[in-house]
C-alpha positions as CSV (number, residue, x, y, z in Angstrom):
1,M,-34.5,128.8,-91.8
2,A,-33.1,126.0,-89.6
3,Q,-29.7,126.5,-88.2
4,E,-27.1,123.9,-89.2
5,K,-26.0,121.5,-86.4
6,F,-22.3,122.0,-85.6
7,Y,-20.1,120.1,-83.1
8,T,-16.5,119.9,-82.2
9,G,-14.5,117.1,-80.6
10,S,-11.0,115.9,-79.7
11,C,-9.0,113.1,-78.2
12,L,-7.6,113.2,-74.6
13,C,-4.2,114.6,-75.6
14,G,-5.7,117.1,-78.1
15,G,-3.7,115.8,-81.0
16,I,-6.8,114.9,-82.9
17,R,-9.5,117.5,-83.4
18,Y,-12.6,117.2,-85.5
19,E,-15.8,118.9,-86.5
20,I,-19.3,117.5,-87.4
21,H,-21.5,119.6,-89.6
22,G,-24.8,117.8,-89.3
23,E,-27.0,115.6,-87.1
24,I,-25.9,113.2,-84.5
25,G,-28.2,110.2,-84.5
26,D,-29.7,108.2,-81.6
27,I,-27.2,107.7,-78.8
28,V,-26.9,104.0,-77.9
29,E,-25.0,102.4,-75.0
30,C,-23.4,99.2,-76.2
31,H,-22.5,96.5,-73.7
32,C,-20.9,94.0,-76.0
33,Q,-17.5,92.6,-75.0
34,R,-15.6,94.3,-77.9
35,C,-17.0,97.7,-77.0
36,R,-16.2,97.2,-73.3
37,K,-12.6,96.2,-74.1
38,A,-12.1,99.0,-76.7
39,N,-13.3,101.6,-74.1
40,G,-12.1,100.1,-70.9
41,S,-15.5,100.6,-69.3
42,A,-18.8,98.9,-68.8
43,F,-20.2,100.1,-72.1
44,A,-19.5,102.4,-75.1
45,T,-21.7,105.4,-75.8
46,N,-22.0,105.7,-79.6
47,A,-24.1,107.6,-82.1
48,P,-24.3,107.4,-85.9
49,I,-23.1,110.4,-87.9
50,Q,-22.8,110.8,-91.7
51,K,-19.2,110.4,-93.0
52,A,-19.8,113.5,-95.2
53,D,-20.5,115.6,-92.0
54,F,-17.2,114.5,-90.3
55,K,-14.2,116.7,-90.9
56,L,-10.8,115.9,-89.3
57,L,-9.1,119.2,-88.5
58,Q,-5.9,118.0,-86.9
59,G,-4.1,114.8,-86.2
60,E,-4.7,112.7,-89.3
61,H,-1.3,111.1,-88.8
62,L,-2.3,110.1,-85.2
63,L,-5.6,108.4,-86.2
64,K,-4.9,104.7,-86.3
65,K,-7.4,102.0,-87.5
66,Y,-7.8,98.5,-86.0
67,H,-10.0,95.8,-87.5
68,S,-11.7,94.4,-84.5
69,T,-13.8,92.1,-86.8
70,A,-13.8,91.4,-90.5
71,T,-16.4,94.2,-91.0
72,T,-15.5,96.8,-88.3
73,Q,-12.6,99.2,-88.0
74,R,-12.1,101.1,-84.7
75,C,-10.3,104.4,-85.1
76,F,-8.4,105.9,-82.2
77,C,-5.5,108.2,-81.3
78,S,-2.2,106.5,-81.4
79,E,-0.8,108.9,-78.8
80,C,-3.5,108.8,-76.0
81,A,-5.6,105.8,-77.3
82,S,-8.9,107.8,-77.2
83,P,-11.5,106.0,-79.4
84,I,-12.9,108.4,-81.9
85,I,-15.1,106.6,-84.4
86,S,-15.8,103.1,-85.8
87,I,-16.6,102.2,-89.4
88,K,-18.6,99.2,-90.5
89,T,-18.3,97.7,-93.9
90,E,-22.0,97.4,-94.4
91,T,-22.6,101.1,-93.7
92,P,-19.6,102.9,-95.2
93,D,-21.3,106.3,-95.3
94,T,-22.0,106.2,-91.6
95,Y,-19.5,106.5,-88.8
96,R,-20.2,105.6,-85.2
97,L,-19.0,108.5,-83.1
98,R,-17.7,107.9,-79.5
99,I,-19.8,110.5,-77.8
100,G,-17.3,111.0,-75.0
101,T,-14.9,112.7,-77.4
102,L,-17.3,115.6,-78.1
103,D,-16.2,119.0,-76.8
104,T,-19.5,120.7,-77.7
105,P,-22.3,120.2,-75.1
106,L,-24.9,117.8,-76.3
107,Q,-28.6,118.1,-75.4
108,Q,-29.4,114.6,-76.6
109,K,-29.6,111.7,-74.2
110,P,-29.1,108.0,-74.7
111,T,-32.1,106.1,-76.1
112,Q,-31.3,102.5,-75.4
113,H,-28.9,99.8,-74.2
114,I,-27.9,97.0,-76.6
115,F,-26.1,93.7,-76.2
116,T,-27.1,93.6,-72.5
117,A,-26.9,89.8,-72.6
118,Y,-23.1,90.4,-72.6
119,K,-22.9,93.3,-70.1
120,A,-20.3,93.2,-67.4
121,E,-21.4,91.2,-64.3
122,W,-20.4,94.0,-62.0
123,D,-22.4,96.6,-63.9
124,T,-26.0,97.6,-63.0
125,I,-28.1,99.5,-65.5
126,C,-30.1,102.0,-63.4
127,D,-32.1,104.0,-65.9
128,G,-35.5,103.3,-67.5
129,L,-34.2,103.0,-71.1
130,P,-35.1,100.1,-73.2
131,Q,-32.7,97.2,-73.0
132,Y,-32.0,94.7,-75.8
133,A,-30.1,91.4,-75.3
134,E,-28.7,91.8,-78.8
135,R,-28.8,94.6,-81.4
136,S,-32.1,96.4,-81.4
């Protein structure tokens, strides 16, 4: 019998803690300007997870939501500003997890870069992963 996948994660200050009981989808590095601004870095490293697999253990009162577009909510800790997940209107049963908030070691590696047409001019992509100018 296959063992259930189980992961834990938290924000920088530890005020928000969560569990994932299920699969983490393909890891994607997004270089769009919104992701760069939301993460304060050259790209965001995200992966889809099922909403039903995500359980907030602590800090629900700290989890704030910001509509960065008409169809996207970005959820973050109001204390330390760590981005946790994003939710898209068109896929309400899927969250996009910010991989950097995981506490459990992850064996998966990124699979691709998206929105590279908008990447930071000072950033150089140095791996052999597929690159897509827009969404793949």
